[in-house]
C-alpha positions in Angstrom: 0.0 0.0 0.0 1.3 3.4 -1.0 1.3 5.4 2.3 2.5 8.7 0.7 -1.0 10.3 0.1 -2.0 9.3 3.6 1.0 10.9 5.2 0.7 14.0 3.0 -3.0 14.6 4.0 -2.1 14.0 7.7 0.6 16.5 7.4 -1.7 19.1 6.0 -4.2 18.5 8.8 -1.5 18.8 11.4 -0.5 22.2 9.9 -4.2 23.3 10.2 -4.2 22.1 13.8 -1.0 24.1 14.5 -2.7 27.2 13.0 -5.7 26.5 15.3 -3.4 26.8 18.3 -2.5 30.4 17.5 -5.8 31.8 18.8 -5.6 30.1 22.2 -1.9 31.3 22.5 -2.9 34.9 21.8 -5.8 34.7 24.2 -3.5 33.5 27.0 -0.9 36.1 26.1 -3.5 38.9 26.0 -5.0 37.9 29.4 -1.6 37.3 31.0 -1.8 33.6 31.5 1.5 31.7 31.4 0.0 28.9 29.3 0.7 31.0 26.1 4.2 29.4 26.2 2.6 26.0 26.2 0.7 26.7 23.0 3.8 28.3 21.4 5.7 25.1 22.0 2.8 23.0 20.8 2.6 25.1 17.6 6.3 24.4 16.9 5.9 20.6 17.6 2.7 20.2 15.5 3.9 22.4 12.6 7.3 20.6 12.6 5.7 17.1 12.2 3.0 18.4 9.8 5.6 20.2 7.6 7.9 17.2 7.6 5.0 15.0 6.4 4.0 17.4 3.7 7.5 18.2 2.4 8.5 14.5 2.5 5.5 13.4 0.4 4.8 16.4 -1.9 5.4 16.9 -5.6 3.6 13.8 -6.8 0.1 13.0 -8.1 -1.8 10.6 -5.9 -4.7 8.4 -6.9 -6.6 7.3 -3.8 -8.1 3.8 -3.7 -10.6 2.4 -1.2 -8.0 0.8 1.0 -6.0 4.1 1.3 -9.2 6.0 1.9 -10.1 3.7 4.8 -6.7 4.1 6.3 -6.6 7.8 5.8 -10.0 8.3 7.5 -8.9 6.3 10.6 -5.4 7.7 10.8 -6.4 11.4 10.6 -8.8 11.2 13.5 -6.3 9.3 15.7 -3.3 11.5 14.8 -5.3 14.8 15.3 -6.5 13.5 18.7 -2.9 12.5 19.7 -1.4 15.9 18.8 -4.4 17.8 20.2 -3.7 16.2 23.6 -0.3 17.9 24.0 -1.6 21.3 25.1 -3.7 19.6 27.8 -0.7 17.6 29.1 1.7 20.6 29.2 -0.9 23.2 30.6 -1.2 24.4 34.2 -4.1 21.9 34.6 -1.4 19.2 35.0 -3.5 16.6 33.3 -2.2 13.0 32.9 -1.8 11.7 29.4 -4.8 9.5 29.8 -7.0 12.5 30.7 -5.5 14.7 28.0 -6.1 12.1 25.3 -9.6 11.5 26.5 -10.3 15.3 26.4 -8.8 15.7 23.0 -10.6 12.7 21.6 -13.9 14.0 23.0 -13.2 17.4 21.5 -12.1 16.3 18.0 -15.0 13.8 17.7 -17.4 16.5 19.0 -18.5 14.2 21.8 -18.4 16.7 24.6 -17.5 14.4 27.5 -15.0 16.1 29.9 -12.6 15.1 32.7 -11.9 18.7 33.7 -13.2 19.9 37.0 -13.5 23.6 37.7 -14.0 25.0 34.2 -15.0 28.3 35.7 -11.3 28.8 36.7 -9.5 27.0 33.8 -7.0 28.9 31.7 -8.7 30.8 28.9 -6.4 29.3 26.2 -7.4 25.8 27.2 -11.1 26.7 27.2 -10.7 28.2 23.7 -8.6 25.2 22.5 -11.4 22.8 23.5 -13.9 24.9 21.5 -11.7 25.1 18.5 -11.1 21.3 18.5 -14.9 20.7 18.4 -15.3 23.3 15.6 -12.6 21.7 13.5 -14.1 18.2 14.3 -17.5 19.4 13.2 -16.5 20.5 9.7 -14.4 17.4 9.5 -17.5 15.3 10.2 -19.5 17.0 7.5 -16.8 16.6 4.8 -16.3 12.9 5.8 -20.0 12.3 5.6 -20.5 14.0 2.2 -17.4 12.8 0.4 -15.5 9.9 2.1 -18.2 7.7 3.6 -20.4 7.5 0.5 -17.3 6.6 -1.5 -16.4 3.8 1.0 -20.1 2.6 1.1 -20.1 2.8 4.9 -23.4 2.1 6.7 -25.6 3.0 3.8 -24.0 6.4 3.3 -23.7 5.6 -0.4 -27.3 6.5 -0.7 -26.2 10.2 -0.7 -24.0 9.8 -3.8 -27.0 10.5 -6.0 -28.1 13.4 -3.9 -24.7 15.1 -4.3 -24.7 14.5 -8.0 -28.2 15.6 -8.8 -27.0 19.1 -9.7 -23.6 18.9 -11.3 -23.5 22.7 -11.8 -24.2 23.4 -8.2 -21.9 20.8 -6.7 -19.2 19.9 -9.3 -16.3 18.7 -7.2 -15.5 17.6 -3.7 -13.0 20.4 -3.1 -15.6 23.0 -4.2 -18.2 21.3 -2.0 -15.9 21.4 1.0 -15.0 25.1 0.5 -18.7 26.1 0.0 -19.9 24.2 3.0 -17.0 25.6 5.0 -18.1 29.1 4.2 -21.7 28.3 5.3 -20.4 26.6 8.5 -18.3 29.7 9.3 -21.1 32.1 8.6 -23.5 30.2 10.9 -20.8 30.2 13.6 -20.4 34.0 13.3 -24.1 34.5 13.4 -24.5 32.4 16.5 -21.6 34.3 18.2 -23.2 37.7 17.5 -26.6 36.6 18.7 -25.0 35.3 21.9 -23.3 38.6 22.4 -26.4 40.6 21.6 -28.4 38.8 24.3 -25.8 39.3 27.0 -23.0 36.8 26.7 -19.4 38.1 26.9 -17.2 38.1 23.8 -15.0 35.3 25.0 -17.9 33.1 26.1 -19.9 33.9 23.0 -17.0 32.8 20.7 -16.3 29.6 22.7 -20.0 28.6 22.8 -20.7 29.5 19.2 -17.8 27.2 18.1 -19.3 24.3 20.1 -23.0 25.0 19.3 -22.9 24.9 15.5 -20.5 21.9 15.7 -22.9 20.2 18.1 -19.9 19.6 20.4 -21.1 20.9 23.7 -17.9 21.9 25.5 -18.7 24.9 27.7 -16.6 27.4 29.6 -18.5 26.7 32.8 -19.2 23.6 34.9 -22.9 24.3 34.8 -22.9 24.6 31.0 -25.5 26.9 29.6 -27.4 26.9 32.9 -24.6 29.2 34.2 -26.1 32.2 32.3 -29.7 31.8 33.5 -31.0 33.6 30.4 -34.0 32.0 28.5 -33.0 34.0 25.4 -29.6 32.3 25.3 -31.2 28.9 25.7 -33.5 29.6 22.7 -30.6 30.7 20.5 -28.6 27.6 21.5 -31.6 25.3 20.8 -32.1 26.8 17.3 -28.4 26.6 16.3 -28.1 23.1 17.6 -31.1 22.1 15.4 -29.3 23.8 12.5 -26.2 21.8 13.2 -28.2 18.6 13.1 -29.6 19.3 9.5 -27.6 18.2 6.4 -25.4 21.1 5.4 -25.6 20.2 1.7 -29.3 21.4 1.9 -28.1 24.8 3.2 -25.8 25.0 0.2 -28.6 24.2 -2.2 -30.8 26.8 -0.5 -28.1 29.4 -0.8 -27.8 28.6 -4.5 -31.5 29.3 -5.0 -33.0 25.8 -4.5 -34.8 25.9 -1.1 -37.2 23.1 -1.8 -34.9 20.2 -0.7 -34.5 21.9 2.7 -38.2 22.1 3.1 -39.2 18.7 1.7 -36.3 16.5 2.8 -37.8 13.5 4.6 -34.8 13.2 6.9 -35.3 16.8 8.1 -39.0 16.3 8.6 -38.4 13.1 10.7 -35.7 14.9 12.7 -38.0 17.8 13.6 -40.9 15.5 14.1 -39.1 13.4 16.7 -37.9 16.5 18.5 -41.4 18.0 18.6 -43.0 14.7 19.8 -40.3 14.2 22.4 -40.8 17.8 23.7 -44.6 17.4 24.0 -44.3 14.1 25.8 -41.6 15.4 28.2 -43.4 18.6 28.9 -46.6 16.8 29.7 -44.7 14.5 32.1 -42.8 17.4 33.8 -46.0 19.5 34.3 -48.2 16.6 35.6 -45.7 14.4 37.5 -43.0 16.9 38.5 -45.3 19.9 38.9 -42.9 22.1 36.9 -44.2 25.4 35.5 -45.3 25.0 31.8 -43.0 27.7 30.4 -40.0 26.4 32.3 -40.8 22.8 31.3 -41.0 23.7 27.6 -37.7 25.6 27.7 -35.7 23.0 29.6 -37.2 20.0 27.8 -36.6 21.5 24.3 -33.1 22.5 25.2 -32.0 19.2 26.6 -33.8 17.1 24.0 -32.2 19.0 21.1 -28.9 18.8 22.9 -29.1 15.0 23.2 -30.5 14.1 19.8 -27.9 16.2 18.0 -25.2 14.9 20.3 -24.2 18.4 21.5 -24.0 17.6 25.1 -25.0 20.9 26.7 -27.1 20.5 29.8 -29.6 22.8 31.5 -30.2 21.4 34.9 -29.8 17.8 36.1 -32.4 15.9 34.0 -31.3 12.8 35.8 -33.5 13.9 38.6 -36.6 14.2 36.4 -37.7 10.7 36.9 -37.3 7.2 35.3 -39.5 7.9 32.3 -37.4 11.0 31.2 -34.2 9.0 31.7 -35.5 6.2 29.5 -36.6 8.6 26.8 -33.4 10.5 26.8 -31.4 7.3 26.7 -33.2 6.4 23.4 -32.7 9.9 22.0 -28.9 9.5 22.6 -28.6 6.8 20.1 -31.0 8.2 17.5 -28.8 11.1 16.4 -29.4 13.8 13.8 -29.3 13.8 10.0 -26.6 12.4 7.8 -24.4 15.1 6.4 -24.7 17.2 9.6 -22.3 17.7 12.5 -24.5 15.4 14.7 -23.9 11.8 15.6 -25.7 8.6 16.6 -27.3 6.0 14.3 -28.7 8.8 12.2 -32.3 9.5 11.1 -32.0 8.1 7.6 -31.0 4.6 8.9 -34.2 4.5 11.0 -36.2 5.5 7.9 -34.5 2.8 5.8 -35.0 0.2 8.6 -38.8 1.0 8.8 -39.2 1.0 5.0 -37.7 -2.6 5.0 -40.0 -3.7 7.8 -43.0 -2.3 5.9 -42.0 -4.1 2.7 -41.6 -7.4 4.7 -45.1 -7.0 6.1 -46.6 -6.3 2.7 -44.9 -9.4 1.3 -46.4 -11.6 4.1 -49.8 -10.2 3.2 -49.3 -10.4 -0.5 -46.8 -13.2 -1.2 -46.9 -12.7 -5.0 -46.7 -8.9 -4.9 -43.6 -6.9 -5.9 -42.7 -4.0 -3.6 -39.9 -1.6 -3.5 -38.5 0.3 -0.4 -38.3 4.0 -0.9 -36.2 6.8 0.7 -37.0 10.5 0.0 -39.6 9.3 -2.5 -37.0 7.4 -4.5 -36.5 3.6 -4.7 -33.6 2.3 -2.5 -30.7 0.7 -4.3 -30.4 -3.0 -3.6 -27.2 -2.7 -1.5 -28.6 -0.1 0.9 -30.8 -2.3 3.1 -28.1 -4.8 3.8 -25.5 -2.0 4.4 -27.9 -0.3 6.9 -28.8 -3.4 8.7 -25.1 -4.4 9.0 -24.3 -1.0 10.5 -27.2 -1.2 13.1 -26.1 -4.7 14.1 -22.5 -3.6 14.5 -23.6 -0.6 16.4 -25.6 -2.7 18.9 -22.8 -5.2 19.2 -20.2 -2.6 19.8 -22.4 -0.9 22.4 -22.9 -4.3 24.2 -19.2 -5.1 24.2 -18.2 -1.7 25.4 -20.9 -1.6 28.2 -19.7 -5.1 29.4 -16.1 -4.0 29.3 -16.9 -0.9 31.3 -18.7 -3.0 33.9 -15.7 -5.3 34.0 -13.4 -2.4 35.0 -15.7 -1.5 37.9 -18.4 0.8 36.6 -22.0 0.4 37.9 -24.8 -0.6 35.5 -26.2 2.9 34.8 -22.7 4.4 34.3 -21.5 1.6 32.1 -24.6 1.5 29.9 -25.0 5.3 29.5 -21.2 5.7 29.2 -21.1 3.2 26.3 -24.1 4.8 24.6 -22.8 8.4 25.0 -19.3 7.4 23.7 -20.4 5.5 20.6 -23.1 8.0 19.9 -20.7 10.9 20.5 -23.2 12.7 22.8 -21.3 13.9 25.8 -22.8 13.5 29.3 -24.2 10.2 30.3 -26.7 9.3 32.9 -26.4 8.7 36.7 -24.7 10.6 39.5 -21.1 10.1 38.2 -21.1 11.0 34.5 -24.6 12.6 34.3 -25.2 16.2 33.4 -24.2 17.3 36.9 -21.0 15.2 36.9 -17.8 14.6 34.9 -15.8 11.6 33.7 -12.9 12.5 35.9 -13.7 10.0 38.7 -13.6 7.0 36.3 -10.5 4.7 36.3 -8.0 5.2 33.5 -9.0 1.9 32.0 -12.5 3.1 31.6 -11.3 6.4 30.0 -9.3 4.5 27.4 -12.3 2.3 26.6 -14.5 5.3 26.2 -11.9 7.0 24.0 -12.0 3.9 21.8 -15.8 4.1 21.8 -15.7 7.8 20.7 -13.3 6.9 17.9 -15.5 4.0 16.8 -18.7 6.2 16.8 -17.1 9.0 14.9 -15.8 6.7 12.2 -19.2 5.0 11.9 -17.8 1.7 13.3 -17.7 -0.1 10.0 -14.6 1.9 9.0 -12.6 0.6 12.0 -13.9 -2.9 11.6 -12.7 -3.0 8.0 -9.2 -1.8 9.0 -8.7 -4.5 11.6 -9.8 -7.3 9.3 -6.9 -9.4 8.1 -7.9 -9.2 4.5 -7.5 -5.4 4.5 -3.7 -5.7 4.9 -3.2 -8.5 2.3 -1.8 -7.4 -1.0 
């Protein structure tokens, strides 16, 4: 296997990562925090390795095949997480390498789980670095979902090949697609930041939270997350932009180019919004009747937390673990559902549930009419023959990976609730789990190192859609 294109792309991404460390360095320098030296050293280290990889493999034309694409996808997320951990390790937080790697993997995969206690007093550079990691991870997820995963036919993502090629004039090339979506992603981030500032959030907090809202990452600058500000207007803004982060970005691009119909008629978007609305109605009715919460407060908190969970953002507003067993059960389900394919969100994804239900409906019709001919549809179009098997394989591997990870976490000493919700939140890249330890009011800091490494693996698996990693560890992958 020719590793040169893989090394070359990894080098470019390391240079981007080094560039991303400039802003935290300047923030620490401006605010008089000594950690600016840490980021200066990290910039040199990251840029050195990135530049070496680029210069050592540049000047040649590369043709990427499927095996190289699989290896590139896996290596980039691991390498970026590894180098992103260096600032955490060297900072005044004195984090162990295990904690630093866990935090960086959580950041770059936009999971949002944290081991840091006392965010209110953490160095500003580190807080900004966490936010930048999630922002970079968010755009990386979008590009991977729109260009790499359909090419690799991972988990039924090949269904979106036709969607991207419907309008050749609008979306001619992957590079143009990436730059166009990058501009939209940046514009939404800026809009979110200015709205946060307009409604009372400070400039630094507005920037950090805007970076982690549109990327559906969920890292906050405070231990109490968005509840720290106690402003309903900020909750509403966060809820709206989290929803926007959970919608396919290619639909925004088509809308900007004058074709708004796909955004309004896309079945994935309708299901996504429908699940949110139904979940909010059910939760509000439960909170008002069983928990005797005021209706307005119930709507605001239910909508915020439900959107945060289904998009995998991980913000929290209050300890919903205290809202009763029904809410915990519902929220556990929402963790694994996820948002739309082609968005920054995570989980199984809405379209896979749609395909799964379409297959079930076809099977029921065949039982009723054995001689009938029926075709499963998605977005009013017949499904290609390979999609159902691909989706069912992904769902099975997702369930199997979740079960193995939950059992492994129990083996290293975690209680049932912590192990189950920890496995779900890691593979679904959600953020907080359930229970007293890793719930919205806690952190992952008390967990043993072995559990943190297992959860880091779970975040890595979830971000790469599981199948990508399974393919790379298969013996046939490495045979010439």
